[in-house]
N, CA, C, O and the ligand as a Tripos MOL2 file, in Angstrom:
@<TRIPOS>MOLECULE
protein
  249   247    63     0     0
PROTEIN
NO_CHARGES

@<TRIPOS>ATOM
      1 N          58.8040  100.9170  127.7240 N.3       1 MET1
      2 CA         59.6160  100.7770  126.5440 C.3       1 MET1
      3 C          58.7610  100.7540  125.3420 C.2       1 MET1
      4 O          57.5650  100.4930  125.4720 O.2       1 MET1
      5 N          59.2710  101.0070  124.1720 N.am      2 GLU2
      6 CA         58.4930  100.9380  122.9070 C.3       2 GLU2
      7 C          59.0050   99.9510  121.9910 C.2       2 GLU2
      8 O          60.1800   99.5920  122.0670 O.2       2 GLU2
      9 N          58.2330   99.4980  121.1550 N.am      3 CYS3
     10 CA         58.5470   98.4640  120.1980 C.3       3 CYS3
     11 C          59.6030   99.1270  119.2360 C.2       3 CYS3
     12 O          59.3930  100.2350  118.7430 O.2       3 CYS3
     13 N          60.7910   98.3750  118.9790 N.am      4 PRO4
     14 CA         61.7400   99.0050  118.0870 C.3       4 PRO4
     15 C          61.3050   98.9090  116.6270 C.2       4 PRO4
     16 O          61.9130   99.5410  115.7630 O.2       4 PRO4
     17 N          60.3200   98.1700  116.3530 N.am      5 ASN5
     18 CA         59.7910   98.0500  114.9780 C.3       5 ASN5
     19 C          58.7240   99.0760  114.5650 C.2       5 ASN5
     20 O          58.7840   99.6770  113.4920 O.2       5 ASN5
     21 N          57.7740   99.2410  115.4420 N.am      6 CYS6
     22 CA         56.5930  100.1330  115.1250 C.3       6 CYS6
     23 C          56.5940  101.3130  115.9270 C.2       6 CYS6
     24 O          55.8540  102.2520  115.6340 O.2       6 CYS6
     25 N          57.5270  101.3590  117.1280 N.am      7 ASN7
     26 CA         57.5280  102.4560  118.0010 C.3       7 ASN7
     27 C          56.3130  102.7060  118.7620 C.2       7 ASN7
     28 O          56.1350  103.8160  119.2640 O.2       7 ASN7
     29 N          55.4250  101.7290  118.8980 N.am      8 ARG8
     30 CA         54.2720  101.8340  119.7130 C.3       8 ARG8
     31 C          54.5800  101.3660  121.0940 C.2       8 ARG8
     32 O          55.5240  100.5990  121.2840 O.2       8 ARG8
     33 N          53.8140  101.8010  122.0830 N.am      9 LYS9
     34 CA         54.1410  101.5610  123.4610 C.3       9 LYS9
     35 C          53.1840  100.4290  123.9810 C.2       9 LYS9
     36 O          53.3130  100.0540  125.1460 O.2       9 LYS9
     37 N          52.2990   99.9090  123.2280 N.am     10 ASP10
     38 CA         51.3990   98.9520  123.7710 C.3      10 ASP10
     39 C          51.9920   97.5100  123.6950 C.2      10 ASP10
     40 O          51.5340   96.6310  122.9650 O.2      10 ASP10
     41 N          53.0350   97.3670  124.5080 N.am     11 LEU11
     42 CA         53.7460   96.0230  124.5990 C.3      11 LEU11
     43 C          53.1130   95.2460  125.7760 C.2      11 LEU11
     44 O          52.8850   95.7460  126.8780 O.2      11 LEU11
     45 N          52.8750   94.0620  125.4490 N.am     12 GLY12
     46 CA         52.4240   93.1920  126.5220 C.3      12 GLY12
     47 C          53.6470   92.5120  127.2230 C.2      12 GLY12
     48 O          54.5810   92.0560  126.5640 O.2      12 GLY12
     49 N          53.6000   92.4650  128.5350 N.am     13 LYS13
     50 CA         54.6550   91.7720  129.3030 C.3      13 LYS13
     51 C          54.4450   90.2720  129.3220 C.2      13 LYS13
     52 O          53.3950   89.8420  129.7980 O.2      13 LYS13
     53 N          55.3670   89.4310  128.8400 N.am     14 ILE14
     54 CA         55.0710   88.0000  128.9000 C.3      14 ILE14
     55 C          56.0580   87.3230  129.6740 C.2      14 ILE14
     56 O          55.9920   86.0970  129.7600 O.2      14 ILE14
     57 N          57.0550   88.0220  130.3070 N.am     15 GLY15
     58 CA         58.0400   87.4430  131.2250 C.3      15 GLY15
     59 C          58.8250   88.5950  131.7720 C.2      15 GLY15
     60 O          58.6450   89.7480  131.3810 O.2      15 GLY15
     61 N          59.7260   88.2470  132.7160 N.am     16 SER16
     62 CA         60.4030   89.2820  133.5220 C.3      16 SER16
     63 C          61.2220   90.1770  132.5760 C.2      16 SER16
     64 O          61.3090   91.3800  132.8230 O.2      16 SER16
     65 N          61.8070   89.6520  131.5350 N.am     17 GLN17
     66 CA         62.5410   90.4570  130.5080 C.3      17 GLN17
     67 C          61.9420   90.2400  129.1710 C.2      17 GLN17
     68 O          62.6520   90.4000  128.1780 O.2      17 GLN17
     69 N          60.6580   89.8780  129.0480 N.am     18 GLN18
     70 CA         60.1250   89.6080  127.6760 C.3      18 GLN18
     71 C          58.9040   90.3520  127.4770 C.2      18 GLN18
     72 O          58.0570   90.4570  128.3650 O.2      18 GLN18
     73 N          58.7900   90.8850  126.3000 N.am     19 TYR19
     74 CA         57.5740   91.7020  125.9700 C.3      19 TYR19
     75 C          57.1120   91.1200  124.5580 C.2      19 TYR19
     76 O          57.7990   90.4080  123.8250 O.2      19 TYR19
     77 N          55.8670   91.5450  124.3320 N.am     20 TYR20
     78 CA         55.2630   91.1050  123.0760 C.3      20 TYR20
     79 C          54.5600   92.2750  122.4030 C.2      20 TYR20
     80 O          53.7960   92.9730  123.0710 O.2      20 TYR20
     81 N          54.7720   92.5170  121.1550 N.am     21 CYS21
     82 CA         54.1540   93.6350  120.4560 C.3      21 CYS21
     83 C          52.8790   93.1170  119.7760 C.2      21 CYS21
     84 O          52.9100   92.3100  118.8470 O.2      21 CYS21
     85 N          51.7570   93.6300  120.2980 N.am     22 TRP22
     86 CA         50.4720   93.1580  119.5620 C.3      22 TRP22
     87 C          50.2860   93.7230  118.2750 C.2      22 TRP22
     88 O          49.3730   93.2990  117.5660 O.2      22 TRP22
     89 N          51.0530   94.6450  117.8760 N.am     23 ASN23
     90 CA         50.8270   95.4070  116.6250 C.3      23 ASN23
     91 C          51.5280   94.6780  115.4770 C.2      23 ASN23
     92 O          50.9970   94.5210  114.3780 O.2      23 ASN23
     93 N          52.8270   94.2150  115.8120 N.am     24 CYS24
     94 CA         53.5740   93.5940  114.7400 C.3      24 CYS24
     95 C          53.8960   92.1630  115.0980 C.2      24 CYS24
     96 O          54.6630   91.5390  114.3640 O.2      24 CYS24
     97 N          53.3580   91.5750  116.1980 N.am     25 PHE25
     98 CA         53.4570   90.1760  116.5690 C.3      25 PHE25
     99 C          54.9330   89.7640  116.6460 C.2      25 PHE25
    100 O          55.3290   88.7440  116.0810 O.2      25 PHE25
    101 N          55.6940   90.5190  117.3080 N.am     26 ILE26
    102 CA         57.0830   90.1190  117.5900 C.3      26 ILE26
    103 C          57.2430   90.0140  119.0820 C.2      26 ILE26
    104 O          56.4910   90.5760  119.8770 O.2      26 ILE26
    105 N          58.3050   89.2330  119.4260 N.am     27 GLU27
    106 CA         58.7350   89.0960  120.9140 C.3      27 GLU27
    107 C          59.9940   89.8120  121.0370 C.2      27 GLU27
    108 O          60.9220   89.6860  120.2380 O.2      27 GLU27
    109 N          60.0010   90.5990  122.1050 N.am     28 ILE28
    110 CA         61.1720   91.4700  122.3900 C.3      28 ILE28
    111 C          61.6920   90.9920  123.7140 C.2      28 ILE28
    112 O          60.9700   90.9540  124.7110 O.2      28 ILE28
    113 N          63.0010   90.6150  123.7140 N.am     29 THR29
    114 CA         63.6480   90.1880  124.9510 C.3      29 THR29
    115 C          64.7550   91.1660  125.3190 C.2      29 THR29
    116 O          65.5990   91.5150  124.4940 O.2      29 THR29
    117 N          64.7340   91.6000  126.5790 N.am     30 VAL30
    118 CA         65.8130   92.5300  126.9880 C.3      30 VAL30
    119 C          66.8560   91.7950  127.5730 C.2      30 VAL30
    120 O          66.6360   91.0210  128.5040 O.2      30 VAL30
    121 N          68.1290   92.0000  127.0370 N.am     31 VAL31
    122 CA         69.2710   91.3630  127.4460 C.3      31 VAL31
    123 C          70.3800   92.4440  127.5950 C.2      31 VAL31
    124 O          70.7060   93.0720  126.5870 O.2      31 VAL31
    125 N          70.9530   92.6880  128.7330 N.am     32 ASN32
    126 CA         72.0860   93.6030  128.9170 C.3      32 ASN32
    127 C          71.8250   94.9660  128.2130 C.2      32 ASN32
    128 O          72.6560   95.3790  127.4040 O.2      32 ASN32
    129 N          70.7130   95.6710  128.4870 N.am     33 GLU33
    130 CA         70.3800   96.9530  128.0090 C.3      33 GLU33
    131 C          70.1870   96.9580  126.5050 C.2      33 GLU33
    132 O          70.2330   98.0150  125.8770 O.2      33 GLU33
    133 N          69.9680   95.7690  125.9110 N.am     34 GLU34
    134 CA         69.7250   95.6720  124.4750 C.3      34 GLU34
    135 C          68.4850   94.8210  124.2760 C.2      34 GLU34
    136 O          68.1590   93.9710  125.1040 O.2      34 GLU34
    137 N          67.7880   95.0630  123.1540 N.am     35 VAL35
    138 CA         66.6500   94.2190  122.9360 C.3      35 VAL35
    139 C          67.0550   93.2360  121.8140 C.2      35 VAL35
    140 O          67.8580   93.5110  120.9220 O.2      35 VAL35
    141 N          66.4360   92.1050  121.9510 N.am     36 LYS36
    142 CA         66.6010   91.0570  120.8830 C.3      36 LYS36
    143 C          65.1700   90.8410  120.3510 C.2      36 LYS36
    144 O          64.2170   90.7130  121.1200 O.2      36 LYS36
    145 N          65.0600   90.8070  119.1150 N.am     37 ILE37
    146 CA         63.7140   90.7520  118.4770 C.3      37 ILE37
    147 C          63.5560   89.4270  117.7940 C.2      37 ILE37
    148 O          64.4390   89.0080  117.0450 O.2      37 ILE37
    149 N          62.4300   88.7390  118.0370 N.am     38 HIS38
    150 CA         62.0980   87.5820  117.3090 C.3      38 HIS38
    151 C          60.6840   87.5980  116.8460 C.2      38 HIS38
    152 O          59.7860   88.1520  117.4790 O.2      38 HIS38
    153 N          60.5260   87.0040  115.7770 N.am     39 GLN39
    154 CA         59.1890   86.8550  115.2080 C.3      39 GLN39
    155 C          58.7180   85.3910  115.5560 C.2      39 GLN39
    156 O          59.5010   84.4410  115.5490 O.2      39 GLN39
    157 N          57.4770   85.2890  115.8390 N.am     40 ILE40
    158 CA         56.9350   84.0380  116.2040 C.3      40 ILE40
    159 C          56.2290   83.4240  114.9520 C.2      40 ILE40
    160 O          55.2040   83.9180  114.4840 O.2      40 ILE40
    161 N          56.7980   82.3970  114.4780 N.am     41 GLU41
    162 CA         56.2070   81.7660  113.2940 C.3      41 GLU41
    163 C          54.9630   81.0360  113.5900 C.2      41 GLU41
    164 O          54.6420   80.7150  114.7340 O.2      41 GLU41
    165 N          54.2120   80.7570  112.4500 N.am     42 SER42
    166 CA         52.8800   80.0500  112.7320 C.3      42 SER42
    167 C          53.0670   78.7310  113.2820 C.2      42 SER42
    168 O          52.1030   78.2190  113.8500 O.2      42 SER42
    169 N          54.1880   78.0810  113.2020 N.am     43 ASP43
    170 CA         54.3570   76.8100  113.8180 C.3      43 ASP43
    171 C          54.8710   76.8780  115.3220 C.2      43 ASP43
    172 O          55.0820   75.8730  116.0020 O.2      43 ASP43
    173 N          55.0340   78.1000  115.7270 N.am     44 GLY44
    174 CA         55.4290   78.3630  117.1150 C.3      44 GLY44
    175 C          56.8890   78.5770  117.3510 C.2      44 GLY44
    176 O          57.2990   78.9010  118.4650 O.2      44 GLY44
    177 N          57.7120   78.3970  116.2910 N.am     45 SER45
    178 CA         59.1610   78.6100  116.3560 C.3      45 SER45
    179 C          59.4750   80.1210  116.2670 C.2      45 SER45
    180 O          58.7150   80.9460  115.7600 O.2      45 SER45
    181 N          60.6440   80.3820  116.8010 N.am     46 LEU46
    182 CA         61.1010   81.7830  116.7610 C.3      46 LEU46
    183 C          62.1600   81.9930  115.6110 C.2      46 LEU46
    184 O          63.0480   81.1680  115.3910 O.2      46 LEU46
    185 N          62.0100   83.0840  114.9400 N.am     47 SER47
    186 CA         63.1110   83.4100  114.0440 C.3      47 SER47
    187 C          63.6270   84.7830  114.4260 C.2      47 SER47
    188 O          62.8510   85.6760  114.7650 O.2      47 SER47
    189 N          64.8740   84.9420  114.3720 N.am     48 SER48
    190 CA         65.4820   86.2580  114.8690 C.3      48 SER48
    191 C          65.3900   87.3160  113.8060 C.2      48 SER48
    192 O          65.6180   87.1080  112.6140 O.2      48 SER48
    193 N          65.0270   88.5030  114.3460 N.am     49 LEU49
    194 CA         64.9240   89.6800  113.4600 C.3      49 LEU49
    195 C          66.0270   90.7010  113.7800 C.2      49 LEU49
    196 O          65.9950   91.8470  113.3320 O.2      49 LEU49
    197 N          67.0130   90.2310  114.5820 N.am     50 ASN50
    198 CA         68.0140   91.2380  115.0220 C.3      50 ASN50
    199 C          68.7550   91.8900  113.9020 C.2      50 ASN50
    200 O          69.1940   93.0370  113.9800 O.2      50 ASN50
    201 N          68.8880   91.0570  112.7770 N.am     51 ASP51
    202 CA         69.7300   91.6800  111.6910 C.3      51 ASP51
    203 C          68.9510   92.8430  111.0230 C.2      51 ASP51
    204 O          69.5280   93.6200  110.2620 O.2      51 ASP51
    205 N          67.7140   92.9440  111.2990 N.am     52 LEU52
    206 CA         66.9240   94.0300  110.6650 C.3      52 LEU52
    207 C          67.0650   95.3540  111.3070 C.2      52 LEU52
    208 O          66.6290   96.3740  110.7740 O.2      52 LEU52
    209 N          67.6910   95.3460  112.4850 N.am     53 PHE53
    210 CA         67.8280   96.4590  113.3100 C.3      53 PHE53
    211 C          69.2510   96.8600  113.5580 C.2      53 PHE53
    212 O          70.1160   95.9910  113.6700 O.2      53 PHE53
    213 N          69.5240   98.0960  113.6470 N.am     54 THR54
    214 CA         70.9460   98.5760  113.9750 C.3      54 THR54
    215 C          71.1360   98.3940  115.5090 C.2      54 THR54
    216 O          70.1710   98.1770  116.2410 O.2      54 THR54
    217 N          72.3680   98.4860  115.9560 N.am     55 ASP55
    218 CA         72.6470   98.4150  117.3620 C.3      55 ASP55
    219 C          71.9590   99.5880  118.1020 C.2      55 ASP55
    220 O          71.5410   99.4640  119.2540 O.2      55 ASP55
    221 N          71.8610  100.7230  117.3930 N.am     56 GLU56
    222 CA         71.3110  101.9250  117.9750 C.3      56 GLU56
    223 C          69.7360  101.7010  118.2120 C.2      56 GLU56
    224 O          69.1600  102.0930  119.2270 O.2      56 GLU56
    225 N          69.1770  101.0950  117.2640 N.am     57 GLU57
    226 CA         67.7450  100.8390  117.3670 C.3      57 GLU57
    227 C          67.3770   99.7770  118.3960 C.2      57 GLU57
    228 O          66.2530   99.6580  118.8840 O.2      57 GLU57
    229 N          68.4250   99.0240  118.6760 N.am     58 ARG58
    230 CA         68.0920   97.8880  119.6680 C.3      58 ARG58
    231 C          68.4790   98.3120  121.1000 C.2      58 ARG58
    232 O          68.3580   97.5250  122.0390 O.2      58 ARG58
    233 N          68.9150   99.4850  121.2440 N.am     59 LYS59
    234 CA         69.1290  100.1090  122.6460 C.3      59 LYS59
    235 C          67.8140  100.2710  123.2990 C.2      59 LYS59
    236 O          66.8410  100.6810  122.6660 O.2      59 LYS59
    237 N          67.7620   99.9620  124.5410 N.am     60 ILE60
    238 CA         66.4570  100.1510  125.2740 C.3      60 ILE60
    239 C          66.1090  101.6500  125.2440 C.2      60 ILE60
    240 O          66.9460  102.5150  125.5060 O.2      60 ILE60
    241 N          64.8150  101.9190  124.9060 N.am     61 GLN61
    242 CA         64.3270  103.3220  125.0900 C.3      61 GLN61
    243 C          63.1580  103.2450  126.0100 C.2      61 GLN61
    244 O          62.0500  102.9140  125.5880 O.2      61 GLN61
    245 N          63.3660  103.5260  127.1810 N.am     62 TRP62
    246 CA         62.2440  103.3750  128.1880 C.3      62 TRP62
    247 C          61.3470  104.5990  128.0790 C.2      62 TRP62
    248 O          60.3570  104.7050  128.8030 O.2      62 TRP62
    249 ZN         55.6310   96.6030  117.1940 Zn       63 ZN63
@<TRIPOS>BOND
     1     1     2 1
     2     2     3 1
     3     3     4 2
     4     3     5 am
     5     5     6 1
     6     6     7 1
     7     7     8 2
     8     7     9 am
     9     9    10 1
    10    10    11 1
    11    11    12 2
    12    11    13 am
    13    13    14 1
    14    14    15 1
    15    15    16 2
    16    15    17 am
    17    17    18 1
    18    18    19 1
    19    19    20 2
    20    19    21 am
    21    21    22 1
    22    22    23 1
    23    23    24 2
    24    23    25 am
    25    25    26 1
    26    26    27 1
    27    27    28 2
    28    27    29 am
    29    29    30 1
    30    30    31 1
    31    31    32 2
    32    31    33 am
    33    33    34 1
    34    34    35 1
    35    35    36 2
    36    35    37 am
    37    37    38 1
    38    38    39 1
    39    39    40 2
    40    39    41 am
    41    41    42 1
    42    42    43 1
    43    43    44 2
    44    43    45 am
    45    45    46 1
    46    46    47 1
    47    47    48 2
    48    47    49 am
    49    49    50 1
    50    50    51 1
    51    51    52 2
    52    51    53 am
    53    53    54 1
    54    54    55 1
    55    55    56 2
    56    55    57 am
    57    57    58 1
    58    58    59 1
    59    59    60 2
    60    59    61 am
    61    61    62 1
    62    62    63 1
    63    63    64 2
    64    63    65 am
    65    65    66 1
    66    66    67 1
    67    67    68 2
    68    67    69 am
    69    69    70 1
    70    70    71 1
    71    71    72 2
    72    71    73 am
    73    73    74 1
    74    74    75 1
    75    75    76 2
    76    75    77 am
    77    77    78 1
    78    78    79 1
    79    79    80 2
    80    79    81 am
    81    81    82 1
    82    82    83 1
    83    83    84 2
    84    83    85 am
    85    85    86 1
    86    86    87 1
    87    87    88 2
    88    87    89 am
    89    89    90 1
    90    90    91 1
    91    91    92 2
    92    91    93 am
    93    93    94 1
    94    94    95 1
    95    95    96 2
    96    95    97 am
    97    97    98 1
    98    98    99 1
    99    99   100 2
   100    99   101 am
   101   101   102 1
   102   102   103 1
   103   103   104 2
   104   103   105 am
   105   105   106 1
   106   106   107 1
   107   107   108 2
   108   107   109 am
   109   109   110 1
   110   110   111 1
   111   111   112 2
   112   111   113 am
   113   113   114 1
   114   114   115 1
   115   115   116 2
   116   115   117 am
   117   117   118 1
   118   118   119 1
   119   119   120 2
   120   119   121 am
   121   121   122 1
   122   122   123 1
   123   123   124 2
   124   123   125 am
   125   125   126 1
   126   126   127 1
   127   127   128 2
   128   127   129 am
   129   129   130 1
   130   130   131 1
   131   131   132 2
   132   131   133 am
   133   133   134 1
   134   134   135 1
   135   135   136 2
   136   135   137 am
   137   137   138 1
   138   138   139 1
   139   139   140 2
   140   139   141 am
   141   141   142 1
   142   142   143 1
   143   143   144 2
   144   143   145 am
   145   145   146 1
   146   146   147 1
   147   147   148 2
   148   147   149 am
   149   149   150 1
   150   150   151 1
   151   151   152 2
   152   151   153 am
   153   153   154 1
   154   154   155 1
   155   155   156 2
   156   155   157 am
   157   157   158 1
   158   158   159 1
   159   159   160 2
   160   159   161 am
   161   161   162 1
   162   162   163 1
   163   163   164 2
   164   163   165 am
   165   165   166 1
   166   166   167 1
   167   167   168 2
   168   167   169 am
   169   169   170 1
   170   170   171 1
   171   171   172 2
   172   171   173 am
   173   173   174 1
   174   174   175 1
   175   175   176 2
   176   175   177 am
   177   177   178 1
   178   178   179 1
   179   179   180 2
   180   179   181 am
   181   181   182 1
   182   182   183 1
   183   183   184 2
   184   183   185 am
   185   185   186 1
   186   186   187 1
   187   187   188 2
   188   187   189 am
   189   189   190 1
   190   190   191 1
   191   191   192 2
   192   191   193 am
   193   193   194 1
   194   194   195 1
   195   195   196 2
   196   195   197 am
   197   197   198 1
   198   198   199 1
   199   199   200 2
   200   199   201 am
   201   201   202 1
   202   202   203 1
   203   203   204 2
   204   203   205 am
   205   205   206 1
   206   206   207 1
   207   207   208 2
   208   207   209 am
   209   209   210 1
   210   210   211 1
   211   211   212 2
   212   211   213 am
   213   213   214 1
   214   214   215 1
   215   215   216 2
   216   215   217 am
   217   217   218 1
   218   218   219 1
   219   219   220 2
   220   219   221 am
   221   221   222 1
   222   222   223 1
   223   223   224 2
   224   223   225 am
   225   225   226 1
   226   226   227 1
   227   227   228 2
   228   227   229 am
   229   229   230 1
   230   230   231 1
   231   231   232 2
   232   231   233 am
   233   233   234 1
   234   234   235 1
   235   235   236 2
   236   235   237 am
   237   237   238 1
   238   238   239 1
   239   239   240 2
   240   239   241 am
   241   241   242 1
   242   242   243 1
   243   243   244 2
   244   243   245 am
   245   245   246 1
   246   246   247 1
   247   247   248 2
@<TRIPOS>SUBSTRUCTURE
     1 MET1         2 RESIDUE 1 A MET
     2 GLU2         6 RESIDUE 1 A GLU
     3 CYS3        10 RESIDUE 1 A CYS
     4 PRO4        14 RESIDUE 1 A PRO
     5 ASN5        18 RESIDUE 1 A ASN
     6 CYS6        22 RESIDUE 1 A CYS
     7 ASN7        26 RESIDUE 1 A ASN
     8 ARG8        30 RESIDUE 1 A ARG
     9 LYS9        34 RESIDUE 1 A LYS
    10 ASP10       38 RESIDUE 1 A ASP
    11 LEU11       42 RESIDUE 1 A LEU
    12 GLY12       46 RESIDUE 1 A GLY
    13 LYS13       50 RESIDUE 1 A LYS
    14 ILE14       54 RESIDUE 1 A ILE
    15 GLY15       58 RESIDUE 1 A GLY
    16 SER16       62 RESIDUE 1 A SER
    17 GLN17       66 RESIDUE 1 A GLN
    18 GLN18       70 RESIDUE 1 A GLN
    19 TYR19       74 RESIDUE 1 A TYR
    20 TYR20       78 RESIDUE 1 A TYR
    21 CYS21       82 RESIDUE 1 A CYS
    22 TRP22       86 RESIDUE 1 A TRP
    23 ASN23       90 RESIDUE 1 A ASN
    24 CYS24       94 RESIDUE 1 A CYS
    25 PHE25       98 RESIDUE 1 A PHE
    26 ILE26      102 RESIDUE 1 A ILE
    27 GLU27      106 RESIDUE 1 A GLU
    28 ILE28      110 RESIDUE 1 A ILE
    29 THR29      114 RESIDUE 1 A THR
    30 VAL30      118 RESIDUE 1 A VAL
    31 VAL31      122 RESIDUE 1 A VAL
    32 ASN32      126 RESIDUE 1 A ASN
    33 GLU33      130 RESIDUE 1 A GLU
    34 GLU34      134 RESIDUE 1 A GLU
    35 VAL35      138 RESIDUE 1 A VAL
    36 LYS36      142 RESIDUE 1 A LYS
    37 ILE37      146 RESIDUE 1 A ILE
    38 HIS38      150 RESIDUE 1 A HIS
    39 GLN39      154 RESIDUE 1 A GLN
    40 ILE40      158 RESIDUE 1 A ILE
    41 GLU41      162 RESIDUE 1 A GLU
    42 SER42      166 RESIDUE 1 A SER
    43 ASP43      170 RESIDUE 1 A ASP
    44 GLY44      174 RESIDUE 1 A GLY
    45 SER45      178 RESIDUE 1 A SER
    46 LEU46      182 RESIDUE 1 A LEU
    47 SER47      186 RESIDUE 1 A SER
    48 SER48      190 RESIDUE 1 A SER
    49 LEU49      194 RESIDUE 1 A LEU
    50 ASN50      198 RESIDUE 1 A ASN
    51 ASP51      202 RESIDUE 1 A ASP
    52 LEU52      206 RESIDUE 1 A LEU
    53 PHE53      210 RESIDUE 1 A PHE
    54 THR54      214 RESIDUE 1 A THR
    55 ASP55      218 RESIDUE 1 A ASP
    56 GLU56      222 RESIDUE 1 A GLU
    57 GLU57      226 RESIDUE 1 A GLU
    58 ARG58      230 RESIDUE 1 A ARG
    59 LYS59      234 RESIDUE 1 A LYS
    60 ILE60      238 RESIDUE 1 A ILE
    61 GLN61      242 RESIDUE 1 A GLN
    62 TRP62      246 RESIDUE 1 A TRP
    63 ZN63       249 GROUP 0 **** ****
């Protein structure tokens, strides 16, 4: 799959349904054929970026 933000395919797998984009430093979680996007803040907390993407953009594109 590719990163919904930068469309690059160099995602690192960090969990069974979780990926990390080394290019834009976001965490991508696959849930029910959709991706949820979080940014990892400098203090280690996650903030949701889902609102920045349309439903179409958050569909999985393998
Ligand atoms: Zn990316």
